C-alpha positions in Angstrom: -54.6 39.7 6.6 -57.2 37.9 4.3 -58.7 41.0 3.2 -58.1 42.5 -0.3 -55.5 45.7 -0.3 -56.9 46.8 -3.3 -60.3 45.9 -4.6 -61.1 47.2 -8.1 -64.7 46.6 -9.8 -65.6 47.5 -13.1 -63.4 50.8 -13.2 -63.7 52.9 -16.3 -62.2 56.1 -17.2 -62.0 58.1 -20.2 -60.5 61.3 -21.3 -62.8 63.1 -24.3 -63.4 60.1 -26.6 -60.5 58.1 -25.8 -61.2 55.2 -23.3 -58.2 54.9 -21.0 -60.0 52.1 -18.8 -62.8 50.1 -19.7 -64.0 47.9 -17.0 -61.2 47.0 -15.1 -61.5 44.4 -12.2 -58.5 43.7 -10.1 -58.1 42.1 -6.7 -54.6 42.7 -4.7 -54.0 41.1 -1.3 -51.8 42.6 1.1 -48.2 41.5 0.6 -48.4 40.8 -3.0 -46.2 42.5 -5.5 -48.3 43.0 -8.3 -47.3 44.4 -11.7 -49.7 45.9 -14.5 -47.9 45.5 -18.2 -49.1 46.8 -21.2 -48.5 48.6 -24.3 -48.1 52.5 -24.4 -51.5 54.3 -23.8 -52.8 50.9 -22.5 -54.0 52.9 -19.1 -51.5 51.7 -16.8 -50.4 55.2 -15.3 -54.0 56.2 -15.7 -55.1 53.2 -13.1 -52.0 54.4 -11.2 -53.3 57.8 -10.9 -56.9 56.7 -10.0 -55.2 54.3 -7.2 -53.4 57.4 -5.7 -56.5 59.6 -5.7 -55.2 62.1 -8.3 -57.9 61.2 -10.8 -61.4 60.0 -10.5 -63.0 57.1 -12.4 -65.8 57.7 -14.4 -67.6 54.7 -13.2 -67.0 51.7 -10.9 -66.0 51.1 -7.6 -62.5 50.8 -5.7 -61.7 50.3 -2.1 -57.8 50.3 -0.4 -57.6 48.5 2.7 -61.4 48.7 3.1 -61.6 52.4 2.3 -63.5 53.9 -0.2 -61.6 55.7 -3.1 -63.7 58.6 -3.2 -65.4 59.1 -0.1 -61.9 58.4 1.9 -59.1 59.9 -0.3 -57.3 62.0 2.3 -57.0 58.7 4.5 -55.8 56.7 1.4 -53.3 59.1 1.1 -51.7 58.5 4.3 -51.5 55.0 3.4 -49.8 55.0 0.2 -46.4 56.2 -1.3 -46.3 56.8 -5.1 -43.4 57.2 -7.4 -44.6 58.6 -10.6 -42.7 57.8 -14.0 -41.5 61.3 -14.3 -39.7 63.1 -11.8 -42.4 65.3 -9.9 -40.5 66.7 -6.8 -39.4 70.3 -6.5 -36.2 71.0 -9.0 -35.5 73.8 -7.0 -35.4 72.0 -3.8 -31.9 70.4 -2.7 -32.3 66.9 -1.9 -32.4 67.6 1.8 -35.2 70.4 1.1 -37.3 67.9 -0.7 -37.0 65.3 2.2 -38.0 67.6 4.7 -40.7 68.9 2.5 -42.2 65.3 2.7 -41.5 64.5 6.2 -43.5 68.0 6.9 -46.4 67.1 4.9 -47.0 63.8 6.9 -45.9 65.7 10.1 -42.8 63.1 10.8 -39.5 63.5 11.9 -36.7 62.8 9.4 -34.9 59.9 10.3 -32.0 59.2 8.0 -31.4 56.0 9.7 -34.5 54.3 9.4 -34.5 51.2 8.1 -36.9 51.7 5.5 -35.0 54.7 3.6 -31.7 54.5 5.1 -30.1 52.3 2.3 -31.2 55.0 -0.3 -30.4 58.3 1.8 -27.1 56.8 2.2 -26.5 57.4 -1.7 -28.4 60.6 -1.6 -26.2 62.1 1.5 -23.1 63.3 -0.5 -25.7 65.2 -2.7 -27.8 66.6 0.1 -27.3 70.1 -0.6 -27.6 69.7 -4.7 -30.7 71.2 -6.4 -32.7 68.2 -7.6 -32.8 69.4 -11.2 -28.8 69.0 -11.1 -29.3 65.3 -10.2 -28.6 62.5 -12.7 -32.0 60.5 -13.7 -31.0 57.7 -11.2 -30.1 59.8 -8.4 -34.0 61.7 -9.2 -35.4 58.4 -8.9 -33.8 57.4 -5.6 -34.6 60.9 -4.3 -38.4 60.4 -5.5 -38.5 56.6 -4.0 -37.0 57.8 -0.7 -39.6 60.7 -0.4 -42.1 58.3 -1.2 -41.3 55.9 1.6 -41.1 58.6 4.4 -44.5 57.8 5.5 -43.9 54.3 5.6 -46.7 53.4 3.4 -48.6 50.0 3.6 -48.9 50.6 -0.1 -46.2 51.4 -2.4 -47.1 52.5 -6.4 -44.3 52.6 -8.8 -45.2 53.7 -12.3 -41.9 52.5 -14.5 -39.8 51.9 -11.2 -36.7 51.0 -12.9 -36.5 54.2 -15.3 -33.1 55.7 -14.6 -31.6 53.0 -12.2 -28.8 50.8 -13.1 -28.6 46.8 -12.6 -27.3 47.3 -8.9 -30.4 49.5 -8.0 -32.8 47.3 -9.9 -31.5 44.4 -7.9 -31.6 46.4 -4.8 -35.4 47.3 -5.8 -36.1 44.0 -6.1 -35.2 42.8 -2.8 -36.4 45.5 -1.0 -39.9 45.1 -2.4 -39.4 41.4 -1.3 -38.9 42.2 2.0 -41.1 45.4 2.2 
């Protein structure tokens, strides 16, 4: 496409006296797989939450697909999928209810054979009636990924994506992301 998918210039964010981000500038092009590494407390999750429009930066600018992070929040949310590091889906909903809820958020039909989510859903299907709180850590992570992909996002943000996944599923995730 030639233009930056994400363009961040001098982004800063503080929580009280703690400076989580201090003048971050990054340009990420469409089609790139980009990883953010750093020590605990380095601001990785803060940056991801800003990109997902869940937090607002204190200063700096950011655009995603040419949309302004602040002014075009709702439009950006339709273009991204996000899997946070901690399970954030409804634990009182079954697997099927969580998926159904996310399809309704985007006003989309649920197609378990859709190429984007089919490999994940096949692993979740035997547990479709199980409450999310009763899933293993790996199954919760797969459910979160399935829900994040429902809207066929142009940008997928994964915070600690390999948490709770076994080696087979980490390898699958790597292949999936390369073909995304």
